[in-house]
C-alpha positions as CSV (number, residue, x, y, z in Angstrom):
1,M,98.3,115.5,85.3
2,I,97.9,112.3,85.2
3,Y,95.0,110.1,86.3
4,V,96.1,107.0,88.8
5,N,94.0,103.9,89.6
6,F,95.4,102.5,93.1
7,L,94.5,99.8,95.3
8,K,95.5,100.0,99.3
9,V,96.8,96.8,100.6
10,E,98.3,95.7,103.6
11,A,100.2,92.4,104.7
12,S,100.6,91.8,108.8
13,G,100.6,95.6,109.2
14,N,102.7,96.7,106.4
15,D,101.0,98.6,104.2
16,F,101.1,99.9,100.5
17,V,100.0,101.6,97.6
18,L,99.8,99.2,94.5
19,I,100.0,100.6,91.0
20,D,98.9,98.2,88.3
21,N,101.3,99.4,85.7
22,F,101.0,96.0,83.8
23,K,100.1,97.8,80.3
24,N,102.9,100.2,80.9
25,Q,100.4,103.0,81.0
26,Y,102.1,105.0,83.9
27,K,105.6,106.7,82.7
28,F,106.3,108.9,85.5
29,Q,109.3,108.3,87.7
30,Y,108.2,106.4,90.3
31,K,110.6,108.0,92.9
32,D,108.6,111.5,93.4
33,F,105.6,109.4,93.1
34,A,106.5,107.4,96.1
35,R,107.2,110.2,98.4
36,A,104.0,111.9,97.5
37,V,101.7,109.2,97.8
38,C,103.0,107.7,100.9
39,N,103.2,110.9,103.1
40,R,100.4,110.2,105.9
41,H,99.5,113.7,105.9
42,R,99.2,115.1,102.6
43,G,98.8,112.0,100.5
44,I,97.3,108.5,101.1
45,G,99.6,107.1,103.9
46,A,101.8,103.6,103.4
47,D,105.1,102.1,104.4
48,G,106.2,102.2,100.2
49,I,104.8,101.6,97.0
50,L,104.3,98.2,94.9
51,V,104.5,98.8,91.2
52,L,103.1,95.8,89.0
53,E,104.9,95.5,85.4
54,P,105.2,92.9,82.9
55,S,108.0,90.4,82.6
56,D,109.4,88.4,80.0
57,Q,111.0,86.0,82.5
58,A,107.9,85.5,84.9
59,D,104.2,86.5,85.2
60,F,104.9,89.6,86.5
61,K,107.7,92.3,87.8
62,M,107.7,93.5,91.2
63,R,109.3,96.9,91.9
64,Y,109.2,98.3,95.5
65,L,110.0,101.8,96.6
66,N,110.0,102.9,100.2
67,S,107.9,105.8,101.4
68,D,111.4,108.1,101.0
69,G,111.6,107.2,97.6
70,S,114.4,104.8,97.9
71,E,114.6,101.3,96.0
72,G,117.1,98.4,96.4
73,G,115.7,95.7,98.8
74,M,113.3,93.3,98.7
75,C,110.1,93.4,100.8
76,G,108.7,90.4,102.0
77,N,105.2,91.5,102.6
78,G,104.9,93.8,99.7
79,G,105.7,90.4,97.7
80,R,103.0,88.5,99.4
81,A,100.7,91.4,98.9
82,I,101.3,92.0,95.0
83,A,101.0,88.2,94.5
84,R,97.6,88.3,96.2
85,Y,96.2,91.0,93.7
86,A,98.4,89.3,90.6
87,S,96.2,86.1,91.3
88,H,93.2,87.7,91.3
89,I,93.7,89.6,87.5
90,L,95.7,86.7,86.4
91,G,93.1,83.9,87.7
92,K,95.8,81.4,89.1
93,N,97.2,80.7,92.7
94,I,101.0,79.6,91.9
95,L,102.9,82.6,90.2
96,S,106.2,83.7,89.5
97,F,107.4,87.2,89.8
98,E,110.5,89.0,88.9
99,A,112.2,91.6,91.6
100,L,115.7,92.9,92.0
101,N,117.1,90.1,89.2
102,H,115.4,87.2,91.2
103,I,112.5,85.0,90.9
104,Y,110.3,84.5,93.3
105,K,107.2,82.1,93.7
106,A,104.2,82.4,95.4
107,E,101.1,80.2,96.5
108,V,97.8,82.3,97.1
109,K,95.5,80.4,99.2
110,G,92.4,82.9,100.0
111,D,93.8,85.8,101.7
112,N,96.8,83.7,102.9
113,V,100.1,83.8,100.6
114,L,103.1,81.9,101.1
115,L,106.3,83.4,99.6
116,L,109.3,81.4,98.4
117,M,112.4,83.6,99.1
118,K,116.0,83.7,98.6
119,N,118.3,82.2,100.6
120,P,120.2,84.3,103.2
121,E,123.6,85.5,102.4
122,N,126.4,87.0,104.5
123,I,125.4,86.1,108.0
124,K,128.0,87.1,110.7
125,Q,128.3,88.8,114.2
126,V,129.7,91.9,115.0
127,T,129.8,94.3,118.1
128,I,129.1,97.9,118.9
129,S,129.2,100.4,121.9
130,Y,126.2,101.7,122.7
131,K,126.1,104.1,126.2
132,E,129.3,102.7,127.4
133,Q,127.8,98.7,126.9
134,E,129.1,96.2,124.1
135,I,126.1,95.0,122.1
136,P,126.5,91.6,120.1
137,I,124.6,92.1,116.9
138,W,123.9,89.8,113.9
139,S,124.0,91.1,110.5
140,I,122.2,88.9,107.6
141,D,120.7,89.8,103.9
142,T,117.3,88.0,103.3
143,G,116.8,90.0,100.0
144,A,117.6,93.2,102.3
145,P,119.8,93.8,104.8
146,H,119.3,93.3,108.3
147,A,120.5,93.6,111.7
148,V,119.2,91.3,114.6
149,I,119.5,92.4,118.5
150,F,118.3,89.8,121.1
151,W,116.2,91.6,123.8
152,K,118.2,89.8,126.5
153,D,121.4,91.9,125.5
154,I,120.2,95.2,125.8
155,S,117.2,94.8,128.5
156,S,119.5,95.8,131.4
157,F,119.4,99.3,130.1
158,E,116.0,99.5,128.4
159,K,111.9,99.6,129.1
160,E,109.9,96.6,128.9
161,F,110.0,95.0,125.3
162,D,106.7,96.4,124.4
163,D,107.4,99.7,125.6
164,F,110.9,101.1,124.8
165,N,111.3,103.5,122.3
166,I,113.3,101.7,119.7
167,L,113.6,105.4,117.4
168,E,117.2,106.0,119.1
169,L,119.0,102.6,119.0
170,G,117.4,101.8,115.7
171,R,118.7,105.0,114.2
172,Y,122.0,104.4,115.6
173,I,122.7,100.9,114.5
174,R,120.8,101.5,111.3
175,Y,123.4,104.6,110.4
176,H,126.4,102.9,112.0
177,E,129.8,103.1,110.1
178,L,130.0,99.1,110.1
179,F,127.0,99.2,107.6
180,A,127.7,102.2,105.6
181,P,127.2,103.5,103.0
182,K,123.7,101.5,102.7
183,G,122.9,101.0,106.0
184,T,120.8,98.3,107.7
185,N,117.2,97.4,108.8
186,V,117.2,96.8,112.5
187,N,115.3,94.2,114.5
188,F,114.9,93.5,118.0
189,V,113.9,90.1,119.0
190,Q,112.6,88.4,122.3
191,K,111.8,84.6,122.5
192,T,108.1,84.1,123.8
193,D,107.7,80.3,123.9
194,T,109.2,77.5,122.0
195,N,109.6,78.2,118.1
196,K,108.0,81.7,118.9
197,I,109.3,84.9,118.9
198,K,108.1,88.4,119.0
199,I,109.9,91.0,117.1
200,R,109.9,95.1,116.4
201,T,111.8,96.1,113.2
202,Y,113.3,99.8,112.0
203,E,112.9,100.0,108.8
204,K,115.4,101.9,106.5
205,G,113.8,104.2,103.7
206,V,110.9,104.4,105.9
207,E,112.8,105.6,108.9
208,N,110.5,104.4,111.6
209,E,109.2,101.7,113.3
210,T,107.1,99.6,111.0
211,L,104.1,97.0,112.3
212,S,105.7,94.4,110.5
213,C,108.6,93.4,107.9
214,G,108.8,90.4,105.9
215,T,112.6,90.5,105.4
216,G,112.6,91.2,109.0
217,S,110.8,88.3,110.2
218,I,112.7,86.2,107.8
219,A,116.3,87.6,109.5
220,S,115.2,87.3,112.9
221,A,114.1,83.8,112.5
222,I,117.2,82.7,110.9
223,I,119.2,84.2,113.5
224,S,116.8,83.2,116.3
225,F,117.4,79.3,114.8
226,L,121.3,79.6,114.8
227,K,121.5,81.3,117.9
228,L,118.6,80.3,120.1
229,K,118.3,76.5,118.7
230,L,114.9,77.6,117.6
231,S,113.4,74.6,115.3
232,P,111.3,75.9,111.8
233,P,108.6,76.6,111.3
234,I,109.0,79.4,113.5
235,K,106.1,81.8,114.5
236,I,106.8,85.7,114.2
237,I,104.9,88.2,116.5
238,P,105.3,91.4,114.9
239,L,104.3,95.0,116.5
240,S,100.6,94.4,114.4
241,K,100.1,91.1,116.4
242,D,99.5,89.4,112.8
243,E,101.1,86.1,113.0
244,L,103.8,85.0,110.6
245,L,105.3,82.2,109.7
246,I,108.7,81.7,108.5
247,D,110.0,77.9,107.3
248,F,113.2,76.6,105.9
249,A,115.5,73.9,105.6
250,I,118.9,73.2,106.1
251,D,121.3,71.5,103.5
252,D,124.9,71.3,103.9
253,N,124.7,73.9,106.9
254,K,123.2,76.2,104.7
255,V,119.9,77.8,105.3
256,V,117.5,77.0,101.9
257,N,114.2,76.7,100.9
258,V,113.1,80.1,103.0
259,T,109.3,80.7,103.1
260,I,107.4,83.3,104.7
261,E,103.6,83.3,105.0
262,G,100.8,85.4,106.3
263,K,97.6,86.8,105.6
264,V,96.8,90.2,103.0
265,N,94.0,92.5,103.1
266,F,92.7,94.6,100.2
267,V,91.7,98.0,102.4
268,F,90.4,100.2,99.6
269,K,91.0,101.2,95.8
270,G,90.6,104.4,94.4
271,G,91.8,107.0,91.7
272,L,93.9,110.0,92.2
273,I,95.4,112.9,90.1
274,Y,99.3,113.0,90.1
275,N,101.3,116.2,89.1
276,E,104.4,115.1,88.4
277,F,105.8,118.5,87.8
278,E,104.9,119.3,91.2
279,S,104.9,115.9,92.9
280,K,101.7,116.5,94.3
281,I,98.6,114.1,94.3
282,S,94.8,115.0,94.7
283,L,92.3,112.3,95.2
284,N,89.2,112.2,92.0
285,V,86.2,113.2,93.6
């Protein structure tokens, strides 16, 4: 049995269980712990876990695991959330942190956090067949793989943007052979105003629609710039309605200096008892 302190945080509706392991006091495997603690019926409930660890290259290291225990992609909202917490414990507003062999930089301004992300890679367009219709899809890596679909390309056979069930089409694209073997996150985009878009995201690893996705917001903004001629900064309205601001520059026809900015909220803190042999948790009361 291991006693674990935790902090529940959310960034634009993306919710996480944050574990401070800066002193390396926790030795258990994060994979099974993530599955147990993120379960919304038998655990605390979250889209994933954030683990703060020491780093010899930056102020700290971030590890992110999805609710299914998988690890592999960067989480933009998670990066903003853990940066706000690290700012609190380290006493500084400008921070750098290590994640997936890259150094990220964050600026904390109260409950608002701006995060400098990786430059996007592997931008391309593909087409898939769905319900006897050819759907153009843009693929991009913003620290995690993403597919971007514009509402105008599927609205002929779906309901209103806010109402249609994205799970069927989202899962179909997430597991499509074009994105095998690792799969992709899937974003549906609707332009609402000058330099403003609404998005809905199916996240792999969570295997469901989430209230917000940081790297998905970045992917949607960049593809909207390329295909809809929107100009940065671009406002993002995710399912949570908590606005995000995506900014970037163009240098030699490449997208660079990508930032994501939005609010982070500390929800509650507590302690739990983790049975690593049975992968079960119980709250400390």
